[in-house]
N, C-alpha and C positions, 0 to 999 in steps of 0.2 A: 603850653600850647594844647588847646582842646581839640579833640577829634570829633567831628560832627558825625552823628549817626542818623540814618534815615528814619523817618517816622514809621510807626508800625503800619500805617495805612498807605505808605508810599508805594508807588508802583515799581520803584527801583529794588525793593526787597523781594527776592525770589527764593522759593524753596529749592533746596538742592535737588538736582535731577535724580529721578528714581532709576535704578539700574533695570535694564531690560530683563524680563524673565527668561531664564534658560529653559528651553523646551527639552525635556527628557524623552528620548526615543528608545523604545525597547528593542531588544534583539529581533523579536518577531516582526515588528513594524519595518525595520531595516531589511529583514529577509524578504518580506512581502514586496518591498520596493524593488529590491534586486530581481526578484522573480518576475515582477511586472515588466522589466526591461529586457527580459529574455524572450524574444519572439518565438523561438522554437519551442520553449517550454509552454508558452501560452497556447500555441497551436496544438501541442500534445494534450494539454488540459482540456481544450475545447473538443478535440476528437474523443477523448476519454469520457467527457461529459455527455456527448451525443450517444456514445455506445451504451452508457449507463441508462440514459433516458429511454433508449430503444428497448433495453432489457426490462426496465421497470414497467413500461407500458406495452409490453409485447401482446398482452391480451386484447388491447385496443387496436394495435397495428396489424396483427396477424389476420389475413383475410379468411383463413380456414382453420379448422380444428387440427392441431399438429399430429394427433394420433388417429384421426379418422381415416379409414382405408376406402379407396375407390379403385377397384380393379379395372375399371373401364379406361383409366387414364394412366396406367403404369408406365414409368420410364418416359414420360412426356418431356420434350425439350423445353427450355425457357420460352415463355410466350406472354401475351398480355394477360391471360387468365392465371398463369402460374409463372411469376417473375423468375424464379430459380428452378423451374421444372418440377417434376415429381419423382419419387423414389420407386423401387420395385413393387411396393404395396399401394401405390397410387396416392401417397400422402404428399401434401404440398411442402416442398423443400424450403420455401421462403418462410413459412410459418414455423417450421421446425428449427430453422436457423435462429429466428428471433427468440423462440422459447429456449433454445440451447444456450444462447448468450446469457439469459437470465440465470440458468443453472451454473454455467461456467464462472460468471462473475461472483455469484453467491459462494461457490466453493473457494474461489481465490481469496475473497475478503474474509470469510469465516476462518479459513486456515491461518491467515496472517494474524487475525485478532486472537485466536487461540494460541498461536505460537508466542505472541507477546504476553499473554496471560501466564504462560509457563516460563518464558525466558527472562522477562524483565525482573520479576522477583528473585529468580535464581542469580542473575547478575548483580543485583543490589546486595543481597545477603552475602554472596561470595566475595565481592570486592570490599564490602564494609567490615565484615567480621574477620575475614582471613582465617588462618589456622586450619583446624580440622574441618570447619564449615566450607572453606574455600576448596580444600583438597577433595572432600566428598562430592561436592556439586560439580567441580570441574572434571573429576574422573567419570562421572555419569555423562557429562557432555562429550568427553573423549570417546566413551564407549559408543555413543550414537554416531560420532564422526568417523569411527573406524569402519563403518559400512559405507559402501558407495551409495549416493543419495537415492537414485531410482531403485536400486536393488533393495535398500532398506524399506522403501515405500511399498514395493511389490510384495516383499516378505510379510510386512505387517498386515496389508490388506488381505493377503492370502490366508493369514492366520485368523483374522477376524471375520472374513467373508466379504464378498463384493457388496458395494453399496456406496451411496454418496457420503453418509456419515463416517464410514470407515476411511474414505479417501480424505476427508477433512482432518480426521485424527492423524492419519499417516503424514499428511502434509505439514500439520502443526508440529509434530515431533521431529520431523526432518528439518524444519526451519528454526526450531527453538534454539539450538546451539549458537546460531549466528547472533540472535538477540542477547543471549546470556553472555557471550564473550565480549561483545562491543560495550555492553553496559558495565560489565566487570572492569574493563580497562578504563572507562570514564570515571567510575567510582574510585578506583585506586588513586587517580590523580586529584580527585576533589576532596577526599575525606581528610586530607591534611591541609586543606586551604584555610585561610584566616577566618572566613565566615563560619565554617563548620567548627573550628576550634573555639570561636567565640560563643557559638550556640551551646557547645558542650560545657564551656566554662560557666555559662549562665544557668546551667542545670537542665538543659533540654535532654530528653530521653532519646534512645537510639531510634525508636519508631518515628518520633517527631523530626529528628534530623534527616532520616531517610526520606520521609514523605514531603517535608516542607522545605528542605534546603538542598538535598542532593537530587531527588527525582526531577524537580522542575528544570534543573540545569543539564540534565541528560536527555531531555525530550527531543532535542534537535537530531541527534544520531538515530533515535528511535523512529522518528517520522521519516527520515531519509531511507533507512533500511526497510521500513514497512512498505514504502512506495515501490522500492525496487524488488521486494520479495513477492508482491502480488503477481507480477508477471511470471515468476518462477512457479508459484503455486498453481496458476492457471494452466501452465504448460504441463506440470506434473499431473494434474487432474485429467487433462486431455490425454496424456500418455496412458494413464491407468484405465481410462474409459476405452481408449483404442485397443487395449489388451483385454477388454472384457471384465475388468475389475472395478470399474466405476459405476456410472449410471447404467441401470439395466433397462432393456427394452420393455415398453415402447417409449420410455422417457427420452426426449431429445437432449443431447449434449454435444458440443462441438467435437470432442474426441471420439465419441460414439458415432457421430455422423461421418467422420472421416473413415472410421473402421467399416461402417456399413457400405460406403461408396467405393472402398478399395477394390473389390472384385469387378467393378464396372468402370474402371478407369478408361478403357478404350472406347466404350460405347456410350457412357453417360458421364462425361467429364464434370458436369455441374454438381454431381453428388459430393465431390471432394473439393472442387475449386472454391465454391462459395463459403463453406465452413472454414476452409483454410485461410481465405482472405480475412474473414472476420476474426479468426484467432490471431493472425499476424498483426492486424491493425490494433487489436487490444493490447497485445504484448508490446508492440512498438510504442503506443501512446503511453503505457504505464512506465516504460523505461525512460522515455523522454521526460516525463514529469518527474520521475525520480532523480534523473541527472540535473534537472533544473532546481529541484529542492536542495540537492547536495551543494550546488554552486551558491545558491541563495543563502543557505545556513552556514556556509564556511566563513568563519570570522576573518580569514586572511583576504577574502575578496573585498574589493573596494569598488564603490560605484564609479563608473567612468563618466557618468552624466547625471547631474542632479536634476530633480524635477523643476527647480527654478531656472536652471540653465537650459 
């Protein structure tokens, strides 16, 4: 019995179906998707973006010179000409608040970046090498943590002298232990993972393993901690400026504006209310964004609703 086979040109001969390509989605794309479904986090991000834009373009938005004095309009209440009133020296409070936001955000961001520059390498080296390296670096971290946070910042700025750069350095050293500890914990769990052992078996050096295999996998906690630390850095900077250790007159800064308006709380409420509102909104927005990033980058979180659905 012969089996008939279709001719090569027959339409009955069909090629086997090709499997559908599997779309590989990275952790960051999934995190971005989860963040996009968090309406509160998006609102916080929008508010923070507006505040940053206001600070960046303060020189275009401010109607007056923030340090120019006009003694003919001292302590003027909010009006059409001066939206937030004037201070005891006749300076426009609205312009000073705008420029003060630029300095406050700069101090907060610079402090966090410097804290990461110190803390991330310390955490990587401590967790990866262990032994005396871990003991030495962690004892240094414990020494900084032994001091209450604001007391340590006040002591350091008092030793170095008042100024914006001194506040940034004090903020960075105060926040550095948090980055070092969280990175150390992540590295301790990752350095014995299969992909690290495989890279070591293939002859990869310690520097390559740290930078190419471990560091990219600990970026998520770094991003979350950085977003949450910005608000603490801004508050610490405002506290130091309120105490006279930060930005010096006539430079406007939210903490310094609060300090300048404190003696006039009964007669000129606008001198403290408006800088306080801006400081509160900035810290609130930063915390909301940080909470949203933490939820989005948490691998245990599952999307309740898919984009297709």
